[in-house]
C-alpha positions as CSV (number, residue, x, y, z in Angstrom):
1,X,-13.9,8.3,-3.4
2,X,-11.6,6.7,-5.9
3,X,-9.1,3.9,-5.6
4,X,-5.6,4.3,-7.1
5,X,-3.3,1.4,-7.6
6,X,0.3,2.7,-8.1
7,X,2.3,0.4,-10.3
8,X,5.7,1.0,-11.7
9,X,7.9,-1.3,-13.7
10,X,11.3,-0.2,-12.4
11,X,10.9,-1.5,-8.8
12,X,14.3,-1.3,-7.0
13,X,14.1,-4.8,-5.4
14,X,12.1,-6.5,-8.1
15,X,12.0,-4.9,-11.5
16,X,8.8,-5.8,-13.4
17,X,7.1,-7.3,-10.4
18,X,3.7,-5.7,-11.4
19,X,3.7,-7.8,-14.5
20,X,5.2,-10.9,-13.0
21,X,3.1,-14.0,-13.7
22,X,1.2,-15.4,-10.7
23,X,-0.9,-18.4,-11.7
24,X,-1.6,-17.2,-15.2
25,X,-2.4,-13.5,-14.3
26,X,-0.1,-10.6,-13.6
27,X,0.4,-9.5,-10.0
28,X,-1.2,-6.2,-10.9
29,X,-4.2,-7.8,-12.4
30,X,-4.8,-10.0,-9.4
31,X,-4.7,-7.0,-7.2
32,X,-7.1,-5.0,-9.5
33,X,-9.6,-7.9,-9.4
34,X,-9.5,-7.9,-5.6
35,X,-10.3,-4.2,-5.6
36,X,-13.0,-4.6,-8.2
37,X,-14.8,-7.1,-6.0
38,X,-15.6,-4.1,-3.7
39,X,-15.4,-0.9,-5.8
40,X,-17.0,-0.1,-9.3
41,X,-14.4,-0.3,-12.0
42,X,-15.1,3.3,-13.1
43,X,-13.7,4.4,-9.7
44,X,-10.4,2.4,-10.0
45,X,-7.3,3.8,-11.6
46,X,-3.9,2.2,-12.1
47,X,-1.3,4.9,-11.9
48,X,2.0,4.1,-13.7
49,X,4.9,5.6,-15.6
50,X,5.5,2.7,-17.9
51,X,3.9,1.9,-21.3
52,X,4.2,-1.8,-20.6
53,X,1.9,-1.5,-17.6
54,X,-0.5,0.7,-19.7
55,X,-0.6,-2.0,-22.3
56,X,-1.5,-4.6,-19.6
57,X,-4.3,-2.3,-18.4
58,X,-5.6,-1.8,-21.9
59,X,-5.5,-5.5,-22.5
60,X,-7.8,-6.3,-19.5
61,X,-9.9,-3.1,-19.4
62,X,-8.2,-1.6,-16.4
63,X,-8.5,2.2,-16.3
64,X,-5.0,3.8,-16.2
65,X,-3.4,7.2,-15.7
66,X,0.2,7.9,-16.9
67,X,2.1,9.7,-14.2
68,X,5.6,11.2,-14.0
69,X,8.8,9.1,-13.9
70,X,10.0,11.5,-11.2
71,X,7.5,10.3,-8.6
72,X,9.4,9.3,-5.4
73,X,6.9,6.9,-4.0
74,X,3.5,5.4,-4.8
75,X,1.8,8.1,-2.7
76,X,3.5,10.8,-4.8
77,X,2.0,9.0,-7.8
78,X,-1.5,9.1,-6.1
79,X,-0.9,12.8,-5.5
80,X,-0.4,13.3,-9.2
81,X,-3.7,11.5,-9.9
82,X,-5.4,13.8,-7.4
83,X,-4.5,16.7,-9.7
84,X,-6.3,15.1,-12.6
85,X,-9.2,13.4,-10.9
86,X,-11.2,15.2,-8.3
87,X,-12.4,13.2,-5.2
88,X,-12.9,13.7,-1.4
89,X,-10.8,10.6,-0.6
90,X,-8.1,8.8,-2.5
91,X,-7.7,5.2,-1.5
92,X,-4.2,3.8,-2.3
93,X,-4.0,0.0,-2.8
94,X,-0.4,-1.1,-3.4
95,X,-0.1,-3.1,-6.7
96,X,2.0,-5.7,-4.9
97,X,-0.9,-7.0,-2.8
98,X,-2.4,-9.8,-5.0
99,X,-4.1,-11.4,-2.0
100,X,-5.8,-8.3,-0.7
101,X,-8.7,-9.3,1.5
102,X,-11.8,-7.4,0.1
103,X,-13.3,-7.3,3.6
104,X,-10.4,-5.1,4.8
105,X,-11.0,-2.7,2.0
106,X,-14.7,-2.6,2.8
107,X,-13.9,-1.8,6.4
108,X,-11.7,1.0,5.4
109,X,-14.3,2.5,3.0
110,X,-16.9,2.4,5.7
111,X,-14.8,4.4,8.0
112,X,-14.2,7.3,5.6
113,X,-17.7,8.8,5.8
114,X,-17.6,8.6,9.6
115,X,-14.2,9.9,10.5
116,X,-13.7,13.3,12.1
117,X,-12.1,16.2,10.2
118,X,-8.8,15.9,12.1
119,X,-8.1,12.6,10.5
120,X,-6.9,12.8,7.0
121,X,-4.7,9.7,6.6
122,X,-5.5,6.0,7.1
123,X,-3.2,3.0,6.9
124,X,-4.1,-0.7,7.4
125,X,-2.2,-3.2,9.5
126,X,-2.4,-6.8,10.5
127,X,-1.0,-9.1,13.1
128,X,2.4,-10.9,12.5
129,X,2.2,-14.6,13.4
130,X,5.6,-15.7,12.2
131,X,9.0,-14.7,13.7
132,X,10.7,-14.8,10.3
133,X,8.3,-12.2,9.0
134,X,9.0,-10.1,12.1
135,X,12.7,-10.2,11.4
136,X,12.5,-9.6,7.7
137,X,13.7,-6.2,6.5
138,X,11.2,-6.2,3.6
139,X,8.3,-6.2,6.1
140,X,7.5,-2.8,7.7
141,X,6.4,-3.3,11.3
142,X,4.0,-0.8,12.9
143,X,3.7,0.5,16.4
144,X,0.4,2.2,17.4
145,X,-1.1,4.1,20.3
146,X,-3.9,2.6,22.4
147,X,-6.4,4.5,20.2
148,X,-4.9,3.1,17.0
149,X,-2.9,6.1,15.9
150,X,0.4,5.4,14.2
151,X,3.5,6.0,16.4
152,X,6.2,4.6,14.2
153,X,6.8,2.1,11.5
154,X,10.2,0.4,10.8
155,X,11.9,-2.3,8.9
156,X,13.6,-3.3,12.1
157,X,11.9,-5.9,14.4
158,X,9.8,-3.7,16.7
159,X,8.5,-3.8,19.3
160,X,10.6,-6.2,21.4
161,X,11.0,-6.9,25.0
162,X,14.2,-5.8,26.9
163,X,16.0,-9.0,25.7
164,X,15.2,-8.0,22.1
165,X,12.9,-11.0,21.6
166,X,9.9,-11.1,19.4
167,X,6.7,-11.3,21.5
168,X,3.9,-9.7,19.5
169,X,3.9,-7.4,16.5
170,X,1.9,-6.1,13.5
171,X,2.9,-5.4,10.0
172,X,1.8,-2.7,7.6
173,X,-0.6,-3.6,4.8
174,X,-0.4,-1.7,1.5
175,X,-3.9,-0.1,1.9
176,X,-4.2,3.6,2.6
177,X,-6.6,6.5,2.3
178,X,-5.9,10.3,2.0
179,X,-7.9,13.5,1.8
180,X,-7.1,15.6,-1.3
181,X,-5.4,18.5,0.6
182,X,-3.3,16.1,2.7
183,X,-1.9,14.5,-0.5
184,X,-1.0,18.0,-1.8
185,X,0.9,18.7,1.5
186,X,2.7,15.3,1.2
187,X,4.0,16.0,-2.2
188,X,4.6,19.8,-2.1
189,X,8.4,19.7,-1.4
190,X,9.2,17.1,-4.0
191,X,11.6,15.3,-1.6
192,X,11.6,12.6,1.0
193,X,11.8,13.4,4.7
194,X,14.7,12.2,6.8
195,X,13.1,9.1,8.5
196,X,11.2,8.2,5.3
197,X,14.5,8.2,3.4
198,X,16.3,6.2,6.1
199,X,13.6,3.5,6.4
200,X,12.3,3.7,2.8
201,X,8.8,3.8,4.2
202,X,6.6,6.5,2.7
203,X,4.0,6.7,5.5
204,X,6.7,8.1,7.7
205,X,6.6,11.4,5.7
206,X,3.1,12.0,7.0
207,X,4.3,11.6,10.6
208,X,7.3,13.8,10.0
209,X,5.1,16.5,8.5
210,X,2.8,16.4,11.6
211,X,-0.2,14.6,10.2
212,X,-2.1,12.1,12.4
213,X,-2.3,8.6,10.8
214,X,-5.2,6.5,11.8
215,X,-4.5,2.8,11.7
216,X,-7.2,0.2,10.9
217,X,-6.7,-3.5,11.6
218,X,-7.6,-5.7,8.7
219,X,-7.6,-9.5,8.1
220,X,-4.3,-11.0,6.9
221,X,-3.7,-10.4,3.2
222,X,-1.6,-13.5,2.8
223,X,1.6,-12.0,1.2
224,X,2.8,-8.8,-0.3
225,X,5.3,-9.2,-3.1
226,X,8.5,-7.2,-2.7
227,X,11.2,-9.6,-4.0
228,X,11.5,-12.6,-6.4
229,X,11.5,-14.9,-3.4
230,X,8.1,-13.4,-2.3
231,X,6.7,-14.2,-5.8
232,X,7.8,-17.9,-5.4
233,X,6.1,-18.0,-2.0
234,X,3.0,-16.4,-3.5
235,X,2.8,-19.1,-6.2
236,X,2.9,-21.7,-3.5
237,X,0.2,-19.9,-1.5
238,X,-2.0,-19.6,-4.6
239,X,-1.8,-23.3,-5.2
240,X,-2.6,-24.1,-1.6
241,X,-5.8,-22.0,-1.6
242,X,-6.9,-23.2,-5.0
């Protein structure tokens, strides 16, 4: 098992967010340190396509792999790493999760050795406790079956009651795991699938290609950073937790 942290500089909604300052450290470095609390550093790779992020990795002894600028998503970037580094499982930790709860990563890793062969994709999720988060288009909301298989994920507020009111919901967490051959199948066509393209949520490609996605509930990660406004909230959160 290895952990890959995809990190690109040219983010559509927030260019340079991986290197944005968060309490004296970059967002990427904070995410890396959370992963390193659980996983040996020799098993962690930052996957990027930008020399500025490579420079950050070199500065703080974070192992990096240069990938193509043509990667459509972070998972496509992980698929490129899988061609270079052999492993049975590839754990994808999004580089915009600086408050990643290490216990959630531990829970995911403990599942990988026990799961049946028909499961080749994992994704984490956590409960939404705030209606504003539920209504935000930057927060992907997940809908699962009774046995925690992913049914759908959307930027829309789902699920609702028949009056379209928020009652209870969960959001996706940027923590995934894939088998090697599944990653190859994900990236083989070099294009996004229809729902993935519409929602701009890459886990949907697995559903559209017919893969089963096992969901694992993890503790709240605090805040993922997708916009400059998220970064300001993250700075306030960091101050509040010391």
